[in-house]
Structure formats: structure tokens, C-alpha cells
C-alpha positions as CSV (number, residue, x, y, z in Angstrom):
1,M,0.1,-0.2,0.0
2,I,1.4,3.5,-1.0
3,E,0.1,6.9,0.3
4,T,1.1,10.1,-0.3
5,T,2.7,12.0,2.8
6,A,4.5,15.4,3.2
7,G,7.5,15.8,1.2
8,S,11.1,16.8,2.2
9,N,14.2,18.1,0.6
10,L,17.3,16.1,-0.4
11,W,19.2,17.4,2.5
12,D,16.6,16.4,5.2
13,G,15.2,13.4,3.3
14,L,18.3,11.3,2.9
15,Y,17.6,9.0,5.9
16,P,13.8,9.1,6.0
17,P,11.8,7.3,9.0
18,D,11.1,3.8,8.9
19,G,8.3,3.2,6.2
20,Q,8.8,6.4,4.7
21,T,10.0,7.1,1.0
22,Y,11.1,10.4,-0.4
23,A,11.5,10.3,-4.3
24,A,11.9,12.8,-7.1
25,G,12.1,12.5,-10.7
26,R,14.1,14.9,-13.1
27,P,14.8,14.5,-16.8
28,A,18.2,13.3,-16.3
29,V,18.0,11.4,-12.9
30,E,15.5,9.6,-10.6
31,L,16.0,9.8,-6.8
32,V,14.5,7.5,-4.1
33,C,15.6,7.8,-0.4
34,D,14.4,4.7,1.6
35,R,16.1,2.8,4.4
36,R,15.2,-0.4,3.1
37,V,17.7,-0.1,0.3
38,M,20.6,0.3,2.6
39,V,22.0,-3.0,2.4
40,D,25.3,-4.3,3.7
41,L,26.0,-5.9,0.2
42,P,25.4,-3.3,-2.7
43,S,26.0,-6.1,-5.1
44,Q,22.9,-7.9,-3.8
45,L,20.5,-5.0,-4.4
46,P,17.2,-6.6,-5.3
47,D,16.6,-7.5,-8.9
48,E,13.7,-5.4,-9.4
49,L,15.7,-2.3,-8.6
50,V,18.5,-3.4,-10.7
51,A,15.9,-4.1,-13.6
52,A,14.6,-0.5,-13.0
53,G,17.8,1.0,-13.9
54,A,18.0,-0.8,-17.3
55,G,19.6,1.4,-19.9
56,R,21.0,3.8,-17.4
57,R,23.2,4.2,-14.3
58,T,22.0,3.0,-11.0
59,V,23.7,4.0,-7.8
60,P,22.8,3.0,-4.2
61,H,24.7,4.8,-1.7
62,A,24.3,4.5,2.1
63,L,26.2,6.1,5.0
64,H,25.8,5.4,8.7
65,S,27.8,7.8,11.0
66,V,27.2,6.0,14.3
67,V,29.1,2.8,13.0
68,D,31.3,4.6,10.4
69,W,29.6,2.6,7.6
70,L,29.8,3.1,3.8
71,A,28.1,1.0,1.1
72,F,27.9,2.1,-2.5
73,A,27.5,0.5,-5.9
74,V,27.5,1.5,-9.6
75,W,25.3,-0.6,-12.0
76,E,25.7,0.2,-15.7
77,D,22.8,-0.8,-17.8
78,G,22.2,-3.7,-15.3
79,R,25.6,-4.7,-15.1
80,L,27.6,-4.4,-11.7
81,V,30.8,-2.4,-12.2
82,R,31.7,-1.6,-8.7
83,S,30.7,-2.3,-5.2
84,L,32.1,-1.4,-1.9
85,S,31.0,-1.9,1.7
86,L,33.0,-1.2,4.8
87,S,33.0,0.0,8.3
88,R,35.1,0.5,11.0
89,D,33.7,-2.7,13.0
90,T,33.5,-5.2,10.4
91,G,36.3,-3.9,8.0
92,I,35.9,-4.7,4.3
93,V,32.6,-6.4,3.8
94,E,32.5,-6.3,0.0
95,N,35.1,-5.0,-2.7
96,T,34.0,-5.8,-6.1
97,G,35.3,-4.2,-9.5
98,E,38.0,-1.7,-9.8
99,P,38.0,1.4,-7.6
100,L,36.8,4.3,-9.2
101,P,39.0,7.7,-9.7
102,F,37.7,9.4,-6.4
103,E,38.7,6.4,-4.6
104,R,42.3,6.0,-5.6
105,P,43.8,8.5,-3.2
106,Y,42.0,6.6,-0.3
107,W,43.4,3.1,-1.3
108,A,46.9,4.8,-2.0
109,G,47.1,5.9,1.5
110,E,47.0,9.7,0.7
111,R,43.9,10.2,2.9
112,P,44.6,8.4,6.1
113,A,42.2,8.3,9.0
114,A,43.0,10.1,12.2
115,T,44.2,8.1,15.3
116,V,41.8,7.7,18.1
117,S,42.8,8.6,21.5
118,W,41.1,9.1,24.8
119,P,42.3,10.9,27.9
120,G,44.9,8.5,29.8
121,E,45.0,5.8,27.1
122,D,47.4,5.2,24.4
123,E,46.6,6.3,20.7
124,E,45.1,3.6,18.7
125,P,45.3,3.2,15.0
126,Y,42.0,3.5,13.3
127,A,40.7,0.1,12.2
128,L,40.8,1.0,8.3
129,P,43.6,2.7,6.5
130,F,40.8,5.7,5.7
131,H,37.7,7.0,7.3
132,P,34.7,5.4,5.4
133,L,32.6,8.5,6.0
134,D,35.3,10.8,4.2
135,L,35.3,8.3,1.2
136,G,31.3,8.3,1.5
137,E,31.1,11.9,0.9
138,D,33.6,11.9,-2.0
139,A,31.7,9.1,-3.6
140,L,28.5,11.1,-3.0
141,R,29.8,14.2,-4.6
142,A,31.5,12.2,-7.8
143,L,28.4,9.9,-8.1
144,C,25.4,12.1,-7.2
145,G,26.8,15.5,-7.4
146,F,26.2,16.7,-3.9
147,I,27.4,16.2,-0.5
148,V,25.8,16.5,3.1
149,E,28.9,17.3,5.3
150,G,32.0,19.3,4.6
151,R,32.4,22.4,2.5
152,P,30.6,22.5,-0.8
153,R,32.5,23.2,-3.9
154,P,31.3,25.3,-7.0
155,G,29.3,23.1,-9.2
156,D,27.9,20.9,-5.9
157,V,24.1,20.5,-6.2
158,D,22.6,22.4,-3.2
159,A,20.7,19.6,-1.5
160,D,18.6,21.9,0.3
161,T,16.9,23.2,-2.7
162,V,15.8,19.8,-4.2
163,A,12.3,18.9,-3.4
164,L,11.4,15.3,-2.7
165,H,8.0,13.8,-2.7
166,G,6.9,11.9,0.3
167,Y,5.4,8.4,0.3
168,R,4.3,6.0,3.1
169,V,4.9,2.4,1.7
170,R,3.6,-0.4,3.7
171,D,3.3,-4.2,2.9
172,T,-0.2,-4.9,3.5
173,N,0.9,-8.4,5.0
174,A,3.1,-6.6,7.5
175,P,1.9,-5.7,11.0
176,D,0.1,-2.3,11.2
177,P,2.8,0.4,11.8
178,V,0.4,2.2,14.5
179,A,0.0,-1.0,16.4
180,R,3.7,-1.8,16.2
181,E,4.8,1.5,17.4
182,A,2.2,1.2,20.3
183,A,3.8,-2.2,21.3
184,L,7.3,-0.7,21.1
185,S,6.2,2.2,23.3
186,A,4.6,-0.3,25.8
187,V,8.0,-2.1,26.1
188,V,9.9,1.1,26.4
189,D,7.5,2.4,29.2
190,A,7.8,-1.0,30.9
191,M,11.5,-0.4,30.9
192,R,11.3,2.9,32.5
193,T,11.1,1.6,36.2
194,R,13.1,3.7,38.7
195,R,16.0,2.4,39.9
196,R,18.1,3.7,42.6
197,F,21.9,3.2,42.7
198,C,24.1,3.7,45.9
């Protein structure tokens, strides 16, 4: 079931709430923002999404700053040419195809990740040779023409000005989202018992 909801813009709509989709169509590009396509292995993008990109380029791109995770892929006319997924905790999950030009400085060691240190502890090297979120921003710029963090460059699309239509997409066989939210709230409320630590 699909119902129309309030829209957003590309800046605010990149990470929509659960069950929410934002989309826009332009003459040269179609955008879809939906967390359901944020997959650990971009090479395993569902077949129907790959098929929808027949005759053109399809680029799934996902970042998650809490776990320093990046995943992106490039499909050309239904053929996978590049897929990369990596995070601080899991390392390289997928690395298929040749690195794209914007990636090369990272793999060559020219953009190392900063070391991490906490007061009273020794410095620890970062788990990867570069920071996934830094590469993710460069991937977003190179593949999609905009960024969400960092300093914009001339020619970058201003994501705040790109309007997106909103849709609530629900599987009719799935539990009702309102009932699911109520059940989750009840569990959270039950966990809020007062505790006293001495």
C-alpha cells in the first residue's frame, strides 16, 4: 500500500523514518531515499531495482555515522561495475570491481584516517586505512553531485533546494505500523522503572 505524505528535500530526506520514502524525478535523474535499500552488500540490490535501471546508471549509496559505515555500488545498464561496503567494526565487507577515480587517493594511503585517543589511554590506529565517511562524501559528490557534510564546492548541487515527494509504503501483510509503534512504546514504558544506585 502506498499513500502520499508530506515531502521533504534532499538534505533532510536522505535518511527517512522507517516506512517512509522520498522520491523525485528529473529529466536526467530519478532519486529514491528509503532505508530499505541500505544493504550491507550493495551487489545484492534486489533484482527489481536493478531492472528498473535498465539502460542507465544505478547508484545505491548509504552512510551511517554511528558505526562509520559506507556502502555504494555502480550498476551500468544492469551490469555491476563497482561495489564497496566497509565499516570501522567489520572492516571490508565487499570490494567488487576496480576502484573508481575518486577512491584511488584513499586506497593509495593519501587520505589516512586520524588516530583515536582518549584521555589516559594510548593512541590507537583507526581500524581501516581511511575513514569510510570521508570516502562516502567523496563518493556522494562524484556519483550524485552533492554532499551532506563538509564544504560545498562550486558546481555541487545544493541538496537543500531539491524537493522530494513523500510516500508511506507499507506491506499489507506486515503488522500495522501504528500497532507496532504502540507495542514498542509499551515495552519502552515498562523499562522505565525507577532504579536507585548507591
